[in-house]
Steps between C-alpha positions, in 0.01 A plus 500: 500500500643845412624712789248778431201269557399465864291199601367547852334159522681243289276218623184682389656576162577132449142407597363744242736375231407138570129583491539684170686206347247249633201702375654539156499776243126455439424666835763774483365853463720808484364847579718794400480876464445569869607862458317570170817537294358278226144630502338839534380614842237729346196416288306789348688735733397307813757328721449124514592240760796273432434139408680370807282718726183368342610138527625541856197695625255252347694202646554363150868420549658247727830609649699182552 
């Protein structure tokens, strides 16, 4: 692991990696653009909520 990456709980990281491998690529979902750098934060001049906020607030994502 590179020196500039800090893992505070190596055991938990290994559990997550093992679960991801066991579940397979079919169940892997990646959410990006947390800070709206890829998408606009305004629609018709109105500020919109970020995708991650919507998913988190509506309990639609599972943080493993």
